C-alpha positions as CSV (number, residue, x, y, z in Angstrom):
1,M,11.3,16.7,-21.7
2,T,7.5,16.4,-21.6
3,S,5.5,16.3,-18.4
4,S,4.6,12.6,-19.1
5,S,8.3,11.5,-19.3
6,R,9.4,13.1,-16.0
7,P,9.7,10.9,-13.0
8,P,6.9,11.2,-10.3
9,S,7.5,13.5,-7.4
10,R,8.6,11.3,-4.5
11,P,6.8,13.4,-1.8
12,R,3.5,13.3,-3.7
13,L,3.8,9.6,-4.5
14,A,4.6,9.0,-0.8
15,V,1.4,10.8,0.2
16,F,-0.7,8.8,-2.3
17,V,0.9,5.5,-1.3
18,F,0.2,6.3,2.4
19,L,-3.4,7.1,1.6
20,G,-3.7,3.7,-0.2
21,V,-1.7,1.6,2.3
22,Y,-3.0,2.9,5.6
23,P,-6.6,1.8,5.2
24,L,-5.3,-1.6,3.8
25,V,-3.1,-2.2,6.8
26,T,-5.8,-1.1,9.2
27,L,-8.3,-3.4,7.6
28,A,-5.8,-6.3,7.5
29,L,-5.1,-5.8,11.2
30,Y,-8.8,-5.9,12.2
31,G,-9.4,-8.8,9.8
32,L,-6.5,-10.9,10.9
33,A,-6.8,-10.2,14.7
34,P,-9.6,-12.7,15.4
35,M,-7.9,-15.4,13.3
36,T,-4.4,-14.9,14.8
37,E,-5.4,-14.4,18.5
38,G,-2.5,-15.5,20.7
39,W,0.1,-15.3,17.9
40,T,3.2,-13.3,18.4
41,I,3.7,-10.1,16.4
42,W,6.3,-11.7,14.0
43,Q,3.8,-14.5,13.2
44,R,1.0,-12.0,12.4
45,N,3.4,-9.9,10.3
46,L,4.5,-13.1,8.4
47,V,0.9,-13.3,7.3
48,M,0.1,-9.6,6.9
49,V,3.2,-8.3,5.1
50,P,2.8,-10.5,1.9
51,I,-0.8,-9.4,1.7
52,I,0.3,-5.7,1.9
53,V,3.2,-6.1,-0.6
54,V,1.1,-7.9,-3.2
55,S,-1.6,-5.4,-2.8
56,M,0.8,-2.5,-3.2
57,I,2.6,-3.9,-6.3
58,W,-0.4,-5.2,-8.2
59,V,-3.3,-3.0,-7.0
60,I,-2.5,0.2,-5.1
61,I,0.5,1.6,-7.0
62,P,-0.8,0.9,-10.5
63,R,-4.1,2.6,-9.6
64,I,-2.3,5.6,-8.1
65,H,-0.3,5.9,-11.4
66,R,-3.4,5.4,-13.5
67,H,-5.8,7.8,-11.6
68,F,-3.4,10.3,-10.1
69,G,-0.4,10.2,-12.5
70,R,-0.9,13.8,-13.7
71,W,-0.6,15.1,-10.1
72,L,2.6,13.1,-9.4
C-alpha cells in the first residue's frame, strides 16, 4: 500500500477541519447577528448551518485535502 492510497488520519483531519471551520463559524455568527437580531437560536442556525455545510463540502475539505493531504 502506498502512502497516497492510505486513508487520512482522522485526528489530523479533525484538527485541520477545526482550523478551517472555526473561523468560518465565527465570521458567520458576527455577520448574521445584525441581520438576525431578535431571532431565536434555531432560526439563526437554520440560516447558518447550510452556509457552513456547503462551505465545508465544496471549499474547506477539498482545500484541506489539496494543500495538506500529505500530512493527513
